[in-house]
C-alpha positions in Angstrom: 16.5 23.0 -7.2 13.2 23.8 -8.3 9.8 21.7 -7.3 6.2 22.3 -8.2 3.0 20.7 -6.3 -0.1 19.5 -8.1 -3.0 18.4 -6.9 -5.0 15.5 -9.1 -8.6 15.4 -7.7 -9.2 12.4 -10.2 -6.7 10.4 -8.3 -7.2 11.7 -4.8 -3.1 12.7 -5.2 -0.4 15.3 -5.0 2.1 14.9 -7.6 5.6 16.5 -6.4 7.8 17.3 -9.0 11.5 17.9 -7.9 14.9 18.7 -10.3 18.4 19.6 -9.5 19.8 18.9 -6.1 18.3 17.9 -2.9 20.1 18.9 0.2 19.9 20.6 3.5 19.7 23.8 2.1 16.6 23.2 -0.2 14.5 20.6 2.1 13.2 23.2 4.7 11.6 24.7 1.9 10.0 21.6 0.2 8.8 20.2 3.5 7.0 23.4 4.2 4.9 23.2 0.9 4.2 19.6 1.6 3.0 20.5 4.9 0.8 22.8 3.3 -0.7 20.0 1.0 -1.1 17.9 4.5 -3.1 20.5 5.9 -5.2 20.8 2.8 -6.3 17.1 3.4 -3.9 15.4 0.9 -2.7 12.0 2.3 -1.3 10.3 -1.2 1.8 12.0 -2.9 3.7 10.7 -6.3 7.4 12.4 -6.0 8.7 12.9 -9.4 12.5 12.4 -9.0 13.0 12.4 -12.9 15.0 15.3 -13.0 16.8 14.8 -9.4 20.5 14.8 -9.9 21.7 14.5 -6.1 20.0 13.3 -3.1 21.7 13.2 0.4 20.7 12.3 3.8 18.5 15.2 4.3 16.5 14.6 1.2 16.1 10.9 2.5 14.8 12.5 5.9 12.3 14.5 4.3 10.9 11.3 2.9 10.6 9.7 6.4 9.3 12.7 7.5 6.5 12.4 5.0 6.3 8.8 5.6 5.4 9.6 9.2 3.0 12.1 8.5 0.6 9.9 6.0 1.1 6.4 7.5 -1.3 7.3 10.3 -4.0 8.4 7.7 -3.3 5.3 5.7 -1.7 7.2 3.0 0.6 6.3 0.3 3.8 7.8 -1.3 5.1 6.5 -4.6 8.8 7.7 -5.8 8.7 7.9 -9.4 11.2 7.9 -12.4 14.3 8.1 -10.3 17.7 7.4 -12.3 20.1 5.1 -11.6 22.4 6.9 -9.1 19.3 8.1 -7.1 17.8 4.6 -7.2 21.0 3.3 -5.8 20.5 5.9 -2.9 17.3 4.8 -2.1 18.4 1.0 -2.5 20.8 1.6 0.1 19.0 3.8 2.6 16.5 1.0 2.8 13.4 3.1 3.2 11.5 1.2 0.7 11.5 -2.0 2.5 10.7 -0.7 5.9 8.2 2.2 5.5 4.9 0.8 4.9 3.7 3.9 2.8 6.4 3.8 0.2 6.7 2.4 -3.0 8.6 2.9 -6.4 7.9 3.1 -9.9 9.2 3.4 -13.2 7.3 6.5 -14.4 5.1 9.1 -12.9 1.9 7.7 -14.9 2.6 4.2 -14.0 2.7 5.5 -10.3 -0.4 7.5 -10.8 -2.4 4.2 -12.1 -2.5 2.8 -8.5 -4.1 5.9 -7.1 -6.5 6.7 -10.0 -10.3 6.5 -9.3 -12.9 5.2 -11.6 -14.8 8.2 -13.7 -17.9 6.0 -12.9 -17.9 3.5 -9.9 -18.5 -0.1 -11.4 -21.1 -2.1 -9.8 -20.5 -5.3 -7.6 -20.8 -8.2 -10.0 -20.4 -10.8 -7.0 -19.4 -10.9 -3.7 -18.1 -14.1 -1.5 -17.7 -14.0 2.3 -15.4 -16.5 4.3 -15.1 -17.2 7.6 -12.0 -19.4 8.3 -10.4 -20.5 11.9 -7.4 -18.4 12.9 -4.6 -20.7 12.9 -1.5 -21.4 10.8 -2.2 -25.1 9.6 -5.2 -23.4 7.8 -3.7 -20.6 5.8 -2.8 -23.0 2.9 -6.5 -23.7 2.8 -7.4 -20.2 3.0 -5.1 -18.8 0.3 -6.3 -21.9 -2.1 -10.1 -21.0 -1.3 -9.6 -17.2 -2.4 -7.6 -18.3 -5.6 -10.3 -20.8 -6.5 -12.9 -18.0 -6.2 -11.3 -15.6 -8.5 -10.0 -18.6 -10.9 -12.9 -17.4 -13.6 -12.1 -13.5 -13.6 -9.5 -12.2 -16.3 -6.4 -12.3 -14.6 -2.9 -13.3 -15.8 -0.9 -16.1 -14.1 1.4 -13.6 -12.8 -1.5 -11.3 -11.2 -3.3 -14.4 -9.7 0.2 -15.4 -8.1 0.4 -11.5 -7.3 -3.1 -12.2 -5.1 -2.1 -15.0 -3.8 1.2 -14.0 -1.9 -0.5 -10.5 -1.0 -3.5 -12.3 0.8 -1.3 -14.9 2.0 0.4 -11.8 4.1 -2.7 -10.1 5.0 -4.1 -13.9 6.3 -1.0 -14.7 8.0 -0.7 -11.1 9.8 -4.4 -11.7 10.4 -3.6 -15.2 12.3 -0.4 -14.0 13.8 -1.4 -10.7 15.2 -5.1 -10.0 14.9 -6.1 -13.3 16.9 -5.7 -12.9 20.8 -7.8 -15.8 21.3 -5.7 -18.1 19.3 -7.3 -20.8 17.4 -10.8 -19.9 18.9 -10.7 -16.6 17.0 -11.8 -16.4 13.5 -10.6 -14.3 10.1 -13.0 -12.7 7.8 -12.3 -12.7 4.4 -14.5 -10.8 1.9 -14.1 -11.0 -2.0 -15.8 -8.4 -4.4 -15.7 -8.9 -8.0 -16.2 -5.7 -10.1 -16.1 -5.2 -13.8 -12.6 -3.8 -13.6 -11.2 -5.0 -10.4 -11.3 -7.3 -7.5 -11.2 -6.4 -3.7 -10.3 -8.8 -1.0 -10.9 -7.5 2.4 -9.0 -9.4 5.4 -10.4 -8.6 8.9 -9.4 -10.0 12.4 -10.5 -9.1 15.7 -6.8 -8.4 17.5 -4.6 -5.9 17.9 -5.1 -3.1 15.4 -2.3 -1.9 13.0 -3.0 1.7 14.5 -2.7 1.1 18.1 1.1 0.2 17.8 0.9 -2.8 20.1 1.3 -5.7 17.5 4.9 -7.4 17.3 8.3 -6.3 18.3 9.8 -3.4 16.3 12.7 -5.7 14.8 10.0 -8.1 13.4 9.4 -7.9 9.5 5.7 -8.6 10.5 5.5 -5.8 13.3 3.1 -2.9 12.6 5.4 -1.0 10.5 6.4 -4.5 8.8 3.7 -6.7 8.6 4.3 -7.8 4.9 3.1 -4.5 3.9 5.8 -4.2 1.4 4.8 -7.1 -0.3 1.3 -6.1 -0.4 2.0 -2.8 -1.6 4.5 -4.1 -4.2 1.9 -6.8 -5.8 -1.3 -5.0 -5.5 -2.6 -1.8 -7.3 -4.1 -0.5 -4.1 -3.8 -1.5 -0.2 -6.0 0.1 2.2 -6.2 -0.1 5.9 -8.6 0.6 8.5 -9.7 0.0 12.2 -12.4 -3.2 12.2 -15.3 -2.6 14.6 -14.1 -5.7 16.4 -11.3 -3.5 17.4 -8.8 -5.1 14.7 -7.8 -4.1 11.4 -9.4 -4.6 8.1 -7.2 -4.8 5.1 -8.3 -4.5 1.8 -6.5 -5.4 -1.4 -7.3 -4.2 -4.9 -6.4 -5.6 -8.4 -7.3 -4.5 -11.5 -8.7 -7.0 -14.0 -7.6 -7.1 -17.7 -9.8 -5.5 -20.0 -12.7 -8.1 -21.4 -12.7 -8.4 -25.2 -15.2 -6.6 -26.9 
C-alpha cells in the first residue's frame, strides 16, 4: 500500500491519495500521517480511493476516526473515485449516511470543486433578511419565500430544488431543535447573492449543534443526523458555527451557472 498527502492552499484542503490494500497492517501509519495534517491546521480532506483495491473494517475505522477529528471543527471529508467494490463496502457500512462530515464524489476534481475558494472574492450583489416564527406550520411559507427571492438567479430547476430541500432541512432543524421557546421563538434567514454563488444562512437561538444536547441519538435529526446528509449532498458547501444567541447558524452555499457574455 502506498499513500501521499498533498495540501491545497487554494482550497484549504488536503488530498489523501491511497493505493493498494487498506488493512490493519497499514492504517496506523496512515493515521499518523493524517494526525500530522490535523496538527497543521487542516480540517478538510479529499480521500482519493481510485487505486484502492481492498478496504476492510480497519480502513473504515480510519475514516470514522478522521470524521471524529474534523467534525467538531466543522471540517469535511470527501471520499472520491472509489471503484465498484470499494463503493459497495462504503454503502454496506452506512458511514456516509450517518457521519455529518462525509460525502462521496465521482472524481477528485469534482470533490475539490466543493472546497475551492474563489481567487478574488466576489462582491455581494444583494442581501435579503427574513425573520420567521419558529413553528412547523410556517415551514412551507419559509421555503417558498426563500425560493421566491432566488428565482431570478441563474440556477437550473434542479439546482433550485436542491436549495429548497437543503434550506428546508436547515429550517426544520431550527424549528425542531433550535427553538426552546416554542412558537414564541424566531428563526433568522439571511440570503446573500454573489456573482458566482448564493449563500443562505439559517440561524436559531436554541441548543447548539456543538453542545451534544439536541435530540436523541437514534433520531435522523439528532446532532449527528439533523439532515446534514441531505444538506451536504445537495449543496456545494455547508458550514456550521455557533450563533451569538447560543444556537447554530447553518450556511448553505450553491454555485451559480456562469452568465452568458
